[in-house]
Each structure stands twice: as structure tokens, then as C-alpha cells.
N, C-alpha and C positions, 0 to 999 in steps of 0.2 A: 504494500500500500504506500502511495506517495506521502511524503511529509505534508502536513496540513498548511495550506495558504489561507491566511485570514485577510480579507479586505475590509478596511474601515470606511464606511460611508458616513462622513462626519457632519454633513449639514443638509444636503438635498436642496430642493427648491420650494418646498411647501411648509416645512416645520418652522414655526415662529417662536419668538421669546414669550409670547402670550401662553404658549403650550409648555415650554420649558425654558428657563433662563440660561441653560447651559449650551444652547446651540450657537456655534461660532458664525459670525458674519464676515468680518474683515479679513483681508489676506493674512495679517499678523496673527489673528485668532485661529484661522484655519491652519496655518503652519504650526503653531504651538500645539494644537489638538492632534494634528497628524504625527508630530514627534512623540506625544504622549502615547498614541496608539502603537507606534513602532516599538516603543519601550515595553509596551504591554504584550507584544507578540505579533502585531500586524506586519505583513510583508508588502501590502499595497494600500494606498489611500485612493478612494474614489472621490473626485473633486467636482462639486458645484461651486459657483461663486455668487456672491450677493453684493449689492450696494450696502453702504454703511447702515441704512435703515432696514435692511433685510430683504429688500426687493430683489427677486431673482434676476440674474444677469448672465450673459454669455460673453462678457467683455474679455477679449484676448489679453488686454493689459492686466486685468485682475488674475486671470489664469496664470499669466506669466510670472506675476509676483509670487503666487503660491508655489509654482514649479521651481523657481529660483531659490526660494526660501527653504523648501524641503531638500532640494539637491545640495545646497550649500552646507547642510547640517546632518545629512544622513544618506544612506543608500536605499531608502524606502522607494518602492516603485510608485509612480504617479500615473493615475488613470483619470482622464478628463471625461466628463459627461457630455454627450452631444444631445441629450434629451432636453436640456434646458428646462423651460416651463411651458405649460399648456399655452398654445397660441403662437409660439415662436416659429419662424421660417428657417429654411435650410442654411442660408448664409449666416444668420445669427447663431444657429445651433452648432455649426461646424467650423466657424472661423478659427477658433483657437487651436485646432489640430495642426496648423502650420508651425506651431511651437514644438512639435514633435515630442509629446509626452510618451511614456513607455507604452501606454495603451489608451484606447478611447472606447466608449460604449457605442453599440449600434443596435437600436431597438428595431426589430424587423416586422412590426405590425402595430395596428391601432388597438386601443383597449379603452373601455370605460374606466375612468380614473376618479372614483368617488362619484360626484355629481357632474364631472367634466369628462372630456374625451381627450386622451393622449393620442393625437393623430399622427400616424406614420404611413401614409399611402405609399404604395410601392415605388412610384417615381422619386419621391423624396428619399426613401430608404436607399435607392440606387445612387442618388446624388451624394449622400453622406458616405456610403461605402466607397464610392469613387474618390472622394476627398481624402479618406483615410488611406486608400491605396496610393494616391498621388504623393503623400508625405511619408509613406512608409510606416504608418502607425497601425499596429496590430489591433484588430477589433475584439472586444468582448461582446458576444451576441447576447442582448437582453431579451429574454423570452418570457412573456406573461401568460402564454397559452401555447398549446401544441402547434397551432398553425404558424406560429412565429419560427419554430424549428424548421418546418417545411419550407418557409420562405428563405431562411438562411441557406438551406441546402440548394434551393433554386439559384440563389445568388452565387453559390460556389460553382454551379454548372455554368453560370454566365461569366465566370472568371473575376467576379468582383470581390470575393473573399477566398481565402485559402483554407483547405482542410488538411489536417485536423485543426479545428478551431476550439476556442474556449467559450463556453456558454455560462450565462448567469440566469438561473431560473428564479424569477421574482414571483413568489407565491403568497396568496392570502390578501392581495389587494382587492378591495371591493370593486367588482367588475371584471376581475381576472380569474385565473385558475385558483382553486382552493389551496389552503396551506396545510395539507396533510402529508404524511409520509407516503401514503398511497399515490397521491398526485405526483410527488417528487419522483418516486420510483418509475412511474409511467413516463414522465418527461425524460429522464435520463436513459430510458430504454430506447428512445428514438434516435439517439446520437450514433453517428458512424464510429467505427473503431478508432481508437487513439485520441478522440476528442476529450477534452477535460471540461469539468463543470463545477460550478459553485451554486449555492442557494442563498437567496435573500428572502427570509421570511418576514412578512409585514406584521407589525404589532405583536400580538401574543404568540404568533407562529414563529417568531424569530429564533428563540433559543431551542424549542423542540426540534425544529427542522435542522438547526445547526448540529444538534446531537445526532440526528439521523445521518446527516452528511458525513460527520466524523466517522461513524460506524461503518459506512458503506463506501468509503474511498473518495468522497467528493471533497469540495472545499467550501468555505463559508464567507459570506458577507454579513457584517453586522454594523450597527451604528445608528445615530440619532435620525438619519434620513428615513430609516425604516421602522424604528421603534424607540420610544423615548423612556421606556420603563426597564429597570433592572429586575424588578419583580412586581407583583401586583400592587399598584398604588405607590410604588417607590420609584421616583425619577432617577435615572442614571445621571451621574454628575458630569458625564461626557461620554463620547463613544469609546474612550479608553476603558471604561468600566465594563462595557459589553464585550470588548476584545478580551479583557481579563477573564470574564466568565467563560468564554469559548475556549481560551487557552487552558483553563482549569479542567474543563470537560475533556479536552484532548489529552492532557497529562494523565487524568484518571483512566482514560481508555488506552493509554500506552502509545499514543500516536504523537510523534515529535512534530514540532513546528518547523516549517520550511525557513531556511535562510534565504536572503535575497538571491544569492547565487543559485540555490536550488529552485527558487520560484522562476527565475529567468529560464532555466533549463526546462521546467515543466511547461511553461507558457510559450516556449520557443521564441524568446526574445533575444535580440542580438546583444 
């Protein structure tokens, strides 16, 4: 079984300080939280950026500040989100990949997102995939449902992404696929040989799905983007506490945490 890669999703585009005072907004806050997560056992940080008031942004300048800050102080892998926030277009969502982070996400289908719609029509998905390919940025395929896996395999046939690929199954989002071990097992059964995968369980599904992924050879994404609670009614003081919780489960299961060098090999990064 591969060493466990933990990705820290430290702020997202939707969580606000009205929900938790611990969500970072500014580049300096994001860098500090990323470093805390790295110390706790994370090998990669999944980055969204915000304006100082918390408004979601896809500013390449803000992404660049986070990238430079993390790289100057650690060997933590940096993954940019191209999801942005509901309503953003392709140029806004994908502009920052020209900075060449280690990875960037590629959501391969549309999904109801609470009361909104996270729209990813196929022409837009192709454009983002082409942008990633242009700048040599390896995608992490974000799949909220089974059809998004099928679309990723279609993009591979079109030459827009390479197989084997790395997939992130986002489960438990209202409007997407359910957050149970049964759903996760079905999703991972759809992948071609040698693809790697992680799971991002939303809300109360985060830690149970992390435990299942650890036991079945997958990898894990946790953080305030997906879940703000360490336990029922107890706010996590930061994404680092959620990383610590997953690291403790891995230790109890006898599964070592991946070093950055090992993560690069697992993810086929240069």
C-alpha cells in the first residue's frame, strides 16, 4: 500500500468567518495555515484565494503570493483550484495556472452545489484542460459523481489529459454523490489501472471517508473548505487540526505518511 498523501484544503470559496473565525483569507494567513498543515503531516495544500474581506477571487497575483510564500519556506506541494466560485468564467478560473503550481484541479462536470449550480459544461472543461496542458500543470480530476469519471476518460481519449491520472472524489455535497463508503468504493472501481485517488468528504462525511480511504489504499483531502468541525459541535481551530486527526488514524492503522519526494513519485510529478 502506498504511503498516505494528505491534502489540506484550507479555505475554499464558500466558508466564511461568520461560520468559523479560523478560516484564512489573506495570502499571509493562507501561507501560515499551509505551513501548519505541512507540520501536521500534509504533503499538498489545495489553494483558493480570497480578497481581504473574504470575497472569492481567482487573482493570479494572490495565487502567486501564496505559491511564493509556501515554496520559500517548505517543500509542500501546491495545488491551485480552477473551480473558483459559482459564476466565474474560464479565463478567470484558469488564469493562475500560468504560474505553474505543482498541480491544479479540473472539475469534469456540472453539479448542484447546495442551492446553486457549479457549472462545468464540456467546452469549458476542455478549455481548462487545454490551459493546464499548455503550462505543463498536472490535473487532479475532481469528480462529484460517476459521470465526471466518464468525462475524464473521454478527455484522455481526446489527448487533453494523460492516464494514469489522479482523481479526487468529492462526496457528500448536497446535490452530488452521497458520502458513504459504498459510494466511494463504486467510484474508485471505475478508474483505469494505475490511477491514484483521494477522497474529500463534505461535512460529517469527512473523517469517516478518510478512515475508509486509509484502509483501502487511497489518499485523503481534509480541511476547512470541506468541513469546519473537528467533532460534533466542536470547531476545528484550523485545517491543521483535521490533518492531525487523519495522521493519527493513519498511524493507528500502521500506514506511514508520504514524504514530499514520495508524493511526487506517486503523482508522477517532475
